[in-house]
C-alpha positions as CSV (number, residue, x, y, z in Angstrom):
1,M,-41.5,105.2,-9.4
2,P,-44.4,107.3,-8.2
3,I,-46.1,109.8,-10.6
4,I,-46.8,113.2,-9.1
5,S,-48.5,116.4,-10.3
6,S,-46.6,119.6,-11.0
7,N,-48.7,121.2,-8.3
8,D,-46.9,119.0,-5.7
9,F,-43.4,120.2,-6.6
10,K,-41.1,121.2,-3.7
11,N,-37.5,122.6,-3.7
12,G,-35.0,119.8,-3.5
13,M,-37.3,117.2,-5.0
14,T,-35.8,115.0,-7.7
15,I,-37.8,114.1,-10.8
16,V,-37.2,112.2,-14.0
17,F,-37.6,114.6,-17.0
18,N,-36.7,113.7,-20.6
19,G,-35.2,110.4,-19.2
20,Q,-32.7,112.1,-16.9
21,L,-32.7,113.0,-13.2
22,H,-33.3,116.6,-12.4
23,Q,-33.5,118.3,-9.0
24,I,-36.0,121.1,-8.5
25,T,-34.0,124.2,-7.3
26,F,-36.9,126.7,-7.7
27,F,-40.6,126.5,-8.5
28,Q,-43.4,129.1,-8.6
29,H,-47.1,128.5,-9.3
30,I,-48.3,131.2,-11.8
31,K,-52.0,131.9,-12.4
32,P,-52.3,134.6,-15.1
33,G,-55.4,136.6,-15.5
34,K,-56.0,135.0,-18.9
35,G,-55.0,131.5,-19.9
36,H,-54.1,128.4,-17.9
37,A,-52.2,128.2,-14.7
38,F,-48.6,126.8,-14.9
39,V,-45.6,126.1,-12.7
40,R,-42.3,127.8,-13.5
41,T,-39.3,125.8,-12.5
42,K,-35.5,125.7,-12.5
43,L,-34.2,122.1,-12.8
44,R,-30.6,121.1,-12.2
45,N,-29.5,118.1,-14.2
46,Q,-27.9,115.6,-11.7
47,K,-25.3,114.3,-14.1
48,T,-24.2,117.4,-15.9
49,G,-25.1,120.1,-13.3
50,R,-26.7,122.2,-16.0
51,I,-29.7,124.4,-15.0
52,L,-32.8,124.2,-17.2
53,D,-35.7,126.7,-17.0
54,R,-39.0,124.8,-17.7
55,N,-42.7,125.6,-17.4
56,F,-45.1,122.8,-16.6
57,D,-48.8,123.0,-17.1
58,A,-50.8,122.9,-13.9
59,K,-51.5,119.3,-12.9
60,E,-48.9,117.9,-15.5
61,Q,-47.8,114.5,-14.5
62,V,-44.1,113.6,-14.0
63,E,-42.1,110.8,-12.4
64,Q,-40.7,111.4,-8.9
65,A,-37.3,109.8,-8.4
66,Y,-36.6,108.0,-5.2
67,I,-33.3,109.2,-3.7
68,E,-31.6,107.5,-0.8
69,K,-29.0,109.4,1.3
70,K,-26.3,107.7,3.2
71,P,-23.2,108.8,5.1
72,L,-20.0,107.5,3.6
73,E,-16.3,107.9,4.7
74,Y,-13.7,108.9,2.0
75,L,-10.9,106.3,1.9
76,Y,-8.6,107.0,-1.0
77,R,-8.4,107.7,-4.8
78,D,-6.7,106.4,-7.9
79,P,-6.5,108.3,-11.2
80,E,-9.9,107.1,-12.3
81,N,-12.0,106.7,-9.1
82,F,-12.6,107.8,-5.6
83,F,-13.3,105.1,-3.0
84,F,-15.7,105.5,0.0
85,M,-16.8,103.1,2.7
86,D,-20.4,102.5,3.9
87,H,-20.2,102.2,7.7
88,E,-23.4,100.1,7.9
89,T,-22.2,97.3,5.5
90,Y,-18.5,98.0,5.3
91,E,-18.7,97.8,1.5
92,Q,-16.6,100.0,-0.7
93,V,-18.4,102.4,-3.0
94,T,-16.6,103.6,-6.1
95,V,-17.3,107.1,-7.6
96,P,-15.8,108.1,-11.0
97,A,-13.2,111.0,-10.7
98,A,-15.1,113.0,-13.4
99,Q,-18.1,113.1,-11.0
100,M,-15.9,114.5,-8.1
101,E,-14.3,117.5,-9.9
102,E,-15.6,120.2,-7.5
103,Q,-15.5,118.1,-4.3
104,A,-12.0,116.7,-4.8
105,K,-10.1,119.8,-3.8
106,F,-11.4,119.6,-0.2
107,L,-11.4,115.8,0.3
108,K,-8.8,114.1,2.6
109,E,-8.8,110.6,4.1
110,S,-11.5,109.9,6.7
111,T,-13.8,112.8,5.7
112,E,-17.5,112.0,6.3
113,C,-19.6,112.8,3.3
114,L,-23.3,112.4,2.5
115,A,-24.0,110.4,-0.7
116,S,-27.2,110.5,-2.7
117,F,-28.1,107.2,-4.4
118,H,-30.6,106.5,-7.2
119,E,-31.2,102.9,-8.1
120,G,-28.0,101.8,-6.4
121,E,-25.8,104.3,-8.2
122,V,-24.1,107.3,-6.6
123,I,-25.4,110.5,-8.2
124,D,-24.0,113.1,-5.8
125,I,-21.5,113.5,-3.0
126,Q,-22.0,116.3,-0.5
127,L,-19.1,117.4,1.6
128,P,-19.4,118.7,5.2
129,D,-20.0,122.5,5.2
130,S,-16.5,123.1,6.5
131,V,-13.2,121.1,6.7
132,V,-9.9,121.6,8.5
133,L,-6.9,121.4,6.2
134,K,-3.2,122.1,6.6
135,V,-1.5,124.9,4.7
136,A,1.1,123.3,2.6
137,E,2.6,126.4,1.0
138,T,2.1,130.2,1.3
139,P,4.4,133.2,1.1
140,P,5.6,134.5,4.5
141,G,3.7,137.4,6.0
142,V,5.9,140.5,6.0
143,R,6.2,142.2,9.4
144,G,4.2,145.5,9.2
145,D,1.6,144.2,6.8
146,T,-1.3,145.0,8.9
147,V,-3.8,146.3,6.3
148,S,-7.2,145.3,7.5
149,G,-8.6,142.4,5.4
150,A,-5.4,141.9,3.4
151,T,-5.0,138.3,2.0
152,K,-2.4,136.1,0.3
153,T,-2.6,132.9,-1.7
154,A,-2.2,129.6,0.1
155,T,-2.0,126.0,-1.3
156,L,-3.6,123.5,1.0
157,E,-2.6,119.8,1.6
158,T,-5.2,118.6,-0.9
159,G,-3.9,121.0,-3.6
160,A,-6.8,123.5,-3.3
161,V,-5.7,127.2,-3.6
162,I,-7.5,129.7,-1.4
163,Q,-7.0,133.2,-0.1
164,V,-5.9,133.5,3.6
165,P,-5.1,136.4,5.9
166,L,-1.4,137.5,6.0
167,F,-0.8,136.0,9.5
168,V,-1.3,132.4,8.3
169,N,1.9,130.4,7.9
170,P,2.8,127.0,6.3
171,G,2.1,124.1,8.5
172,E,-0.9,125.7,10.3
173,S,-4.4,124.2,10.0
174,V,-7.3,126.4,8.7
175,R,-11.0,125.8,8.5
176,V,-12.4,126.3,5.0
177,D,-16.0,126.6,3.8
178,T,-16.4,123.9,1.2
179,R,-19.4,125.6,-0.5
180,S,-17.7,128.9,-1.2
181,S,-14.0,127.9,-1.0
182,L,-13.4,130.7,1.6
183,Y,-11.1,130.8,4.6
184,L,-13.1,130.8,7.9
185,E,-10.6,130.6,10.7
186,R,-7.4,129.1,12.1
187,A,-8.1,125.7,13.5
């Protein structure tokens, strides 16, 4: 793996720190009036998702991790794993269910995802920004409920629970933002 200086940090870069993969989510070069310059960073652990605040000395050397990104298609799941297919090689890629807690609520068969690989192992699955899902269950909208911005709870076909406007009924398809879990529009 290449060795880089803390002066070369960029947002989104992945480094090996304390033997674990961390993604740089924020960095700032600080040059105080007295003392040595340093780089203030926020690092997100790729396995646990925990955010770590860390200062690096200017020109401190760290390992940069090589991350490969590939599109994968979600196929199915069993209690322990999620299964994806690589369209280039037609191989199945297995991802442990524990790694997919957040993404699972918006995944349905044939969804195209972007996978990040490090040394042949999947470290992250990124869903599309929005998905279209059917409303499985929601209370009926009462005629006359026309309060602007009023919402009700709806359960989607994947089991996710979101807030939708009063006019949405069971069986309708809605577009949902996967990053914020918010209703966007009827589809």
